[in-house]
N, CA, C and O atoms as a DFTB+ gen file, in Angstrom:
448 C
 N C O
     1  1      -8.345      -0.572     -35.940
     2  2      -8.179      -1.876     -36.083
     3  2      -7.741      -2.795     -34.796
     4  3      -6.800      -2.381     -34.118
     5  1      -8.291      -3.849     -34.481
     6  2      -7.531      -4.729     -33.458
     7  2      -7.548      -5.844     -33.776
     8  3      -8.169      -6.149     -34.794
     9  1      -6.794      -6.950     -32.926
    10  2      -6.633      -8.208     -33.147
    11  2      -7.685      -8.892     -32.854
    12  3      -7.692     -10.085     -33.154
    13  1      -8.714      -8.357     -32.260
    14  2      -9.836      -9.189     -31.676
    15  2     -10.952      -8.807     -32.806
    16  3     -11.032      -7.665     -33.258
    17  1     -11.780      -9.844     -33.205
    18  2     -13.034      -9.326     -34.141
    19  2     -14.133      -8.682     -33.417
    20  3     -14.910      -7.878     -33.933
    21  1     -14.169      -9.170     -31.894
    22  2     -15.360      -8.778     -31.393
    23  2     -15.205      -7.343     -30.849
    24  3     -16.187      -6.626     -30.658
    25  1     -13.979      -6.962     -30.613
    26  2     -13.538      -5.591     -29.938
    27  2     -12.827      -4.611     -31.139
    28  3     -11.785      -4.870     -31.741
    29  1     -13.583      -3.563     -31.289
    30  2     -12.985      -2.671     -32.335
    31  2     -12.301      -1.524     -31.954
    32  3     -11.514      -0.976     -32.724
    33  1     -12.558      -1.061     -30.698
    34  2     -12.215       0.299     -30.178
    35  2     -11.238      -0.131     -29.000
    36  3     -11.358      -1.246     -28.493
    37  1     -10.228       0.804     -28.555
    38  2      -9.450       0.409     -27.513
    39  2     -10.231       0.826     -26.227
    40  3      -9.770       0.504     -25.131
    41  1     -11.340       1.496     -26.314
    42  2     -12.131       1.734     -24.993
    43  2     -12.680       0.402     -24.787
    44  3     -12.692      -0.086     -23.657
    45  1     -13.103      -0.176     -25.728
    46  2     -13.739      -1.778     -25.400
    47  2     -12.807      -2.531     -24.856
    48  3     -13.021      -3.162     -23.821
    49  1     -11.723      -2.552     -25.458
    50  2     -10.528      -3.515     -24.832
    51  2     -10.349      -2.936     -23.421
    52  3     -10.382      -3.715     -22.468
    53  1     -10.186      -1.791     -23.247
    54  2      -9.841      -1.298     -21.953
    55  2     -10.720      -1.656     -20.790
    56  3     -10.265      -1.928     -19.678
    57  1     -12.169      -1.644     -21.130
    58  2     -13.340      -2.134     -20.297
    59  2     -13.083      -3.521     -19.930
    60  3     -13.442      -3.982     -18.847
    61  1     -12.377      -4.288     -20.948
    62  2     -12.445      -5.923     -20.274
    63  2     -11.108      -6.211     -19.693
    64  3     -10.982      -7.218     -18.996
    65  1     -10.235      -5.532     -19.883
    66  2      -8.797      -5.777     -19.154
    67  2      -9.077      -6.063     -17.582
    68  3      -8.613      -7.078     -17.063
    69  1      -9.796      -5.200     -16.897
    70  2      -9.812      -5.633     -15.328
    71  2     -10.237      -6.882     -14.965
    72  3      -9.787      -7.465     -13.979
    73  1     -11.221      -7.413     -15.821
    74  2     -11.925      -8.538     -15.679
    75  2     -10.987      -9.854     -15.867
    76  3     -11.170     -10.947     -15.332
    77  1      -9.979      -9.502     -16.718
    78  2      -8.851     -10.691     -17.219
    79  2      -7.696     -10.579     -16.515
    80  3      -6.759     -11.322     -16.807
    81  1      -7.569      -9.598     -15.431
    82  2      -6.497      -9.635     -14.614
    83  2      -5.520      -8.594     -14.945
    84  3      -4.458      -8.585     -14.322
    85  1      -5.788      -7.556     -16.016
    86  2      -4.932      -6.546     -16.611
    87  2      -5.399      -5.317     -16.054
    88  3      -5.259      -4.404     -16.867
    89  1      -5.838      -4.999     -15.108
    90  2      -6.475      -3.739     -14.693
    91  2      -5.580      -2.572     -14.192
    92  3      -6.039      -1.486     -13.840
    93  1      -4.382      -2.867     -14.192
    94  2      -3.310      -1.943     -13.676
    95  2      -2.534      -1.276     -14.747
    96  3      -1.926      -2.026     -15.511
    97  1      -2.452      -0.058     -14.930
    98  2      -1.620       0.424     -16.050
    99  2      -0.175       0.811     -15.551
   100  3       0.035       1.263     -14.425
   101  1       0.778       0.596     -16.477
   102  2       2.112       0.776     -16.163
   103  2       2.476       2.329     -16.367
   104  3       2.195       2.975     -17.376
   105  1       3.101       2.782     -15.318
   106  2       3.522       4.279     -15.583
   107  2       5.206       4.145     -15.620
   108  3       5.909       3.406     -14.931
   109  1       5.577       5.033     -16.572
   110  2       7.085       4.828     -16.743
   111  2       7.771       6.196     -16.406
   112  3       7.361       7.280     -16.820
   113  1       8.700       6.039     -15.725
   114  2       9.522       7.443     -15.398
   115  2      11.033       6.999     -15.344
   116  3      11.500       5.946     -15.779
   117  1      11.634       7.935     -14.772
   118  2      13.279       7.854     -14.962
   119  2      13.765       6.354     -14.135
   120  3      14.710       5.644     -14.478
   121  1      12.914       6.134     -13.067
   122  2      13.516       4.934     -12.356
   123  2      13.138       3.616     -12.900
   124  3      13.729       2.588     -12.570
   125  1      11.992       3.647     -13.872
   126  2      11.435       2.373     -14.448
   127  2       9.956       2.389     -14.641
   128  3       9.296       3.409     -14.841
   129  1       9.504       1.206     -14.568
   130  2       7.819       1.141     -14.703
   131  2       7.359       0.591     -13.537
   132  3       7.999      -0.210     -12.856
   133  1       6.049       1.084     -13.245
   134  2       5.385       0.876     -12.029
   135  2       3.864       0.746     -12.391
   136  3       3.157       1.600     -12.926
   137  1       3.532      -0.477     -11.992
   138  2       2.002      -0.606     -12.154
   139  2       1.279       0.318     -11.121
   140  3       1.800       0.628     -10.049
   141  1      -0.001       0.750     -11.535
   142  2      -0.611       1.536     -10.517
   143  2      -0.977       0.796      -9.456
   144  3      -1.202      -0.405      -9.608
   145  1      -1.098       1.449      -8.138
   146  2      -1.527       0.710      -6.939
   147  2      -0.172      -0.121      -6.369
   148  3      -0.339      -0.868      -5.405
   149  1       0.973      -0.007      -6.881
   150  2       2.043      -0.741      -6.555
   151  2       3.382      -0.049      -6.418
   152  3       3.646       0.894      -7.164
   153  1       4.217      -0.458      -5.529
   154  2       5.297       0.248      -5.223
   155  2       6.671      -0.229      -5.835
   156  3       7.708       0.425      -5.719
   157  1       6.559      -1.655      -6.619
   158  2       7.560      -2.166      -7.239
   159  2       7.953      -1.632      -8.358
   160  3       7.024      -1.301      -9.096
   161  1       9.079      -1.418      -8.772
   162  2       9.615      -0.568      -9.919
   163  2      10.374      -1.750     -10.762
   164  3      11.245      -2.454     -10.252
   165  1       9.938      -1.876     -12.104
   166  2      10.379      -2.712     -13.257
   167  2      11.304      -2.143     -13.938
   168  3      11.222      -0.947     -14.219
   169  1      12.247      -2.839     -14.282
   170  2      13.124      -2.496     -15.416
   171  2      12.538      -3.221     -16.655
   172  3      11.809      -4.197     -16.475
   173  1      12.826      -2.783     -17.911
   174  2      12.396      -3.416     -18.930
   175  2      12.661      -4.975     -19.039
   176  3      11.740      -5.674     -19.459
   177  1      13.694      -5.478     -18.736
   178  2      14.096      -6.859     -18.749
   179  2      13.313      -7.773     -17.737
   180  3      13.375      -9.000     -17.816
   181  1      12.553      -7.098     -16.755
   182  2      12.041      -7.856     -15.845
   183  2      10.314      -7.853     -16.112
   184  3       9.479      -8.281     -15.315
   185  1      10.050      -7.263     -17.427
   186  2       8.728      -7.518     -17.787
   187  2       8.642      -8.105     -19.177
   188  3       9.661      -8.030     -19.864
   189  1       7.461      -8.735     -19.737
   190  2       7.365      -9.035     -21.108
   191  2       5.966      -8.723     -21.614
   192  3       4.897      -8.814     -21.011
   193  1       6.220      -8.329     -22.874
   194  2       4.754      -8.031     -23.622
   195  2       4.228      -9.435     -24.094
   196  3       4.887     -10.228     -24.767
   197  1       2.916      -9.633     -23.634
   198  2       2.333     -10.994     -24.082
   199  2       1.316     -10.843     -25.028
   200  3       0.832     -11.833     -25.577
   201  1       0.901      -9.582     -25.304
   202  2      -0.174      -9.394     -26.485
   203  2      -0.094      -7.847     -26.700
   204  3       0.051      -6.974     -25.845
   205  1      -0.240      -7.712     -28.199
   206  2      -0.364      -6.071     -28.614
   207  2      -1.676      -6.017     -29.428
   208  3      -2.045      -6.814     -30.290
   209  1      -2.246      -5.010     -29.015
   210  2      -3.452      -4.522     -29.636
   211  2      -3.230      -3.300     -30.530
   212  3      -3.074      -2.314     -29.809
   213  1      -3.160      -3.006     -31.775
   214  2      -3.074      -1.749     -32.166
   215  2      -4.366      -1.244     -32.867
   216  3      -5.064      -2.082     -33.439
   217  1      -4.685      -0.122     -32.867
   218  2      -5.900       0.538     -33.410
   219  2      -5.568       1.653     -34.450
   220  3      -4.741       2.514     -34.148
   221  1      -6.164       1.663     -35.621
   222  2      -5.800       2.534     -36.556
   223  2      -7.023       3.760     -36.446
   224  3      -8.194       3.446     -36.229
   225  1      -6.635       5.041     -36.606
   226  2      -7.528       6.050     -36.616
   227  2      -7.867       6.352     -38.204
   228  3      -7.289       7.229     -38.846
   229  1      -8.761       5.601     -38.670
   230  2      -8.934       5.843     -40.045
   231  2      -9.630       7.148     -40.340
   232  3      -9.295       7.813     -41.320
   233  1     -10.556       7.522     -39.550
   234  2     -11.331       8.906     -39.707
   235  2     -10.758       9.998     -38.694
   236  3     -10.962      11.194     -38.900
   237  1     -10.084       9.573     -37.668
   238  2      -9.504      10.468     -36.700
   239  2      -8.152       9.987     -36.204
   240  3      -8.067       9.010     -35.460
   241  1      -7.050      10.706     -36.636
   242  2      -5.768      10.267     -36.367
   243  2      -5.446      10.257     -34.738
   244  3      -4.374       9.788     -34.357
   245  1      -6.332      10.747     -33.864
   246  2      -6.099      10.714     -32.378
   247  2      -6.531       9.483     -32.059
   248  3      -6.348       9.181     -30.880
   249  1      -7.133       8.545     -32.853
   250  2      -7.510       7.192     -32.369
   251  2      -6.515       6.206     -32.598
   252  3      -6.749       5.029     -32.323
   253  1      -5.387       6.579     -33.092
   254  2      -4.130       5.760     -33.380
   255  2      -3.711       5.406     -32.011
   256  3      -3.386       6.313     -31.245
   257  1      -3.687       4.188     -31.633
   258  2      -3.291       3.778     -30.220
   259  2      -2.594       2.376     -30.269
   260  3      -2.610       1.668     -31.276
   261  1      -2.076       2.091     -29.273
   262  2      -1.516       0.618     -28.963
   263  2      -1.696       0.436     -27.646
   264  3      -1.647       1.362     -26.837
   265  1      -1.956      -1.001     -27.287
   266  2      -2.096      -1.348     -25.921
   267  2      -1.392      -2.672     -25.776
   268  3      -1.708      -3.660     -26.438
   269  1      -0.449      -2.652     -24.906
   270  2       0.344      -3.652     -24.747
   271  2      -0.077      -4.370     -23.451
   272  3      -0.365      -3.713     -22.451
   273  1      -0.116      -5.790     -23.463
   274  2      -0.520      -6.479     -22.205
   275  2       0.758      -6.999     -21.758
   276  3       1.458      -7.709     -22.479
   277  1       1.093      -6.633     -20.504
   278  2       2.654      -7.038     -19.868
   279  2       2.269      -8.037     -18.669
   280  3       1.207      -8.061     -18.047
   281  1       3.450      -8.893     -18.491
   282  2       3.540      -9.792     -17.277
   283  2       4.987      -9.363     -16.639
   284  3       6.005      -9.244     -17.322
   285  1       4.934      -9.189     -15.497
   286  2       6.025      -8.818     -14.640
   287  2       6.706     -10.262     -14.282
   288  3       6.081     -11.296     -14.514
   289  1       7.780     -10.283     -13.810
   290  2       8.805     -11.452     -13.515
   291  2       8.133     -12.137     -12.268
   292  3       8.320     -13.330     -12.030
   293  1       7.408     -11.397     -11.549
   294  2       6.933     -11.701     -10.208
   295  2       5.365     -12.191     -10.486
   296  3       4.717     -12.458      -9.474
   297  1       4.819     -12.307     -11.550
   298  2       3.472     -12.451     -11.899
   299  2       2.665     -11.366     -11.966
   300  3       1.498     -11.539     -12.317
   301  1       3.092     -10.178     -11.674
   302  2       2.171      -9.034     -11.767
   303  2       1.782      -8.738     -13.087
   304  3       2.709      -8.737     -13.897
   305  1       0.569      -8.468     -13.553
   306  2       0.107      -8.256     -14.778
   307  2      -0.698      -6.812     -15.077
   308  3      -1.505      -6.322     -14.287
   309  1      -0.385      -6.322     -16.159
   310  2      -1.081      -4.905     -16.431
   311  2      -1.036      -4.638     -18.009
   312  3      -0.886      -5.490     -18.884
   313  1      -1.183      -3.399     -18.154
   314  2      -1.339      -2.790     -19.604
   315  2      -0.458      -1.606     -19.611
   316  3      -0.082      -1.046     -18.581
   317  1      -0.110      -1.210     -20.931
   318  2       0.343      -0.020     -21.375
   319  2      -0.302       0.327     -22.485
   320  3      -0.412      -0.427     -23.451
   321  1      -0.793       1.540     -22.423
   322  2      -1.605       2.425     -23.526
   323  2      -0.853       3.592     -24.025
   324  3      -0.440       4.442     -23.236
   325  1      -0.668       3.669     -25.212
   326  2      -0.153       4.871     -25.682
   327  2      -0.469       5.196     -27.037
   328  3      -0.591       4.272     -27.841
   329  1      -0.624       6.421     -27.414
   330  2      -0.881       6.865     -28.924
   331  2       0.425       6.477     -29.701
   332  3       1.490       6.208     -29.146
   333  1       0.225       6.480     -30.972
   334  2       1.262       6.468     -31.839
   335  2       0.873       7.327     -32.937
   336  3      -0.273       7.686     -33.209
   337  1       2.205       7.690     -33.686
   338  2       1.968       8.709     -34.937
   339  2       2.130      10.161     -34.211
   340  3       2.868      10.474     -33.277
   341  1       1.205      10.934     -34.940
   342  2       1.320      12.299     -34.307
   343  2       0.991      12.446     -32.990
   344  3       1.415      13.443     -32.406
   345  1       0.285      11.610     -32.379
   346  2      -0.151      11.714     -30.828
   347  2       0.633      10.996     -29.934
   348  3       0.262      10.854     -28.769
   349  1       1.835      10.455     -30.408
   350  2       2.641       9.614     -29.409
   351  2       2.917      10.324     -28.059
   352  3       2.679      11.516     -27.865
   353  1       3.454       9.453     -27.125
   354  2       3.805       9.985     -25.759
   355  2       5.110      10.510     -25.963
   356  3       6.112       9.917     -25.563
   357  1       5.151      11.761     -26.660
   358  2       6.511      12.471     -26.727
   359  2       6.819      13.135     -25.463
   360  3       8.011      13.336     -25.230
   361  1       5.896      13.534     -24.555
   362  2       6.055      14.140     -23.332
   363  2       6.841      13.379     -22.431
   364  3       7.463      14.015     -21.579
   365  1       6.955      11.923     -22.454
   366  2       7.476      11.182     -21.515
   367  2       8.928      10.751     -22.268
   368  3       9.007       9.871     -23.125
   369  1       9.850      11.409     -21.858
   370  2      11.139      11.179     -22.442
   371  2      11.812       9.635     -22.255
   372  3      12.703       9.197     -22.982
   373  1      11.235       8.952     -21.196
   374  2      11.713       7.639     -20.928
   375  2      11.076       6.540     -21.559
   376  3      11.522       5.392     -21.543
   377  1       9.816       6.975     -22.226
   378  2       8.871       5.936     -22.752
   379  2       9.568       5.170     -23.772
   380  3       9.585       3.956     -23.569
   381  1      10.270       5.682     -25.045
   382  2      10.828       4.909     -25.904
   383  2      11.771       4.018     -25.690
   384  3      11.747       2.958     -26.314
   385  1      12.788       4.303     -24.749
   386  2      13.958       3.450     -24.493
   387  2      13.411       2.463     -23.651
   388  3      13.917       1.341     -23.635
   389  1      12.404       2.754     -22.925
   390  2      11.971       1.654     -21.907
   391  2      11.159       0.501     -22.612
   392  3      11.421      -0.685     -22.418
   393  1      10.230       0.906     -23.382
   394  2       9.365      -0.070     -24.125
   395  2      10.302      -0.747     -25.345
   396  3       9.910      -1.828     -25.787
   397  1      11.363      -0.233     -25.833
   398  2      12.065      -0.827     -26.749
   399  2      12.812      -2.029     -26.049
   400  3      13.128      -3.004     -26.731
   401  1      13.126      -1.974     -24.581
   402  2      13.851      -2.747     -23.954
   403  2      12.985      -4.054     -23.159
   404  3      13.477      -4.908     -22.421
   405  1      11.675      -3.916     -23.533
   406  2      10.948      -5.007     -22.978
   407  2      10.704      -6.129     -24.106
   408  3      10.169      -5.922     -25.195
   409  1      11.161      -7.265     -23.671
   410  2      10.958      -8.583     -24.533
   411  2       9.523      -8.912     -25.053
   412  3       8.583      -8.817     -24.265
   413  1       9.328      -9.270     -26.259
   414  2       7.958      -9.744     -26.592
   415  2       7.961     -11.281     -26.651
   416  3       8.725     -11.891     -27.398
   417  1       7.066     -11.892     -25.826
   418  2       6.736     -13.191     -25.819
   419  2       5.228     -13.563     -25.916
   420  3       4.653     -14.169     -25.011
   421  1       4.717     -13.228     -26.888
   422  2       3.315     -13.317     -27.238
   423  2       2.786     -14.602     -26.982
   424  3       3.245     -15.604     -27.529
   425  1       1.696     -14.634     -26.055
   426  2       0.882     -15.834     -25.737
   427  2       0.047     -16.282     -26.800
   428  3      -0.851     -15.588     -27.275
   429  1       0.398     -17.708     -27.269
   430  2      -0.401     -18.295     -28.456
   431  2      -1.917     -18.402     -27.953
   432  3      -2.165     -18.566     -26.759
   433  1      -2.702     -18.322     -28.716
   434  2      -4.293     -18.559     -28.267
   435  2      -4.850     -17.573     -27.342
   436  3      -6.020     -17.652     -26.968
   437  1      -4.017     -16.601     -26.938
   438  2      -4.688     -15.763     -25.969
   439  2      -5.601     -14.727     -26.546
   440  3      -5.258     -14.072     -27.530
   441  1      -6.724     -14.567     -25.973
   442  2      -7.583     -13.577     -26.553
   443  2      -8.350     -12.911     -25.379
   444  3      -8.502     -13.655     -24.411
   445  1      -8.789     -11.845     -25.284
   446  2      -9.638     -11.191     -24.455
   447  2     -11.121     -11.493     -24.773
   448  3     -12.014     -10.972     -24.105
């Protein structure tokens, strides 16, 4: 399931993100979060989640995913994709603590 009626899979959403300025994926490690192709390290409080897309894997649990659209305090934009449920990002020990610290300020009327 998606919050957009015209896009039903996360691959469709991911294909649209670059044209909307959200082409860089956030990578999380011990130091913080860093968008691809950038050297700047963000701490959770220096980002905000402006939109969340959740996808349910009705026929395949591996399709359960979430995409967060993010804005950095410096205007940098990107996304974070992660599976949830059985296929969550368990191998990244920093993910849960990091994402829980990012404030949510959903943009009204924002749609891809």
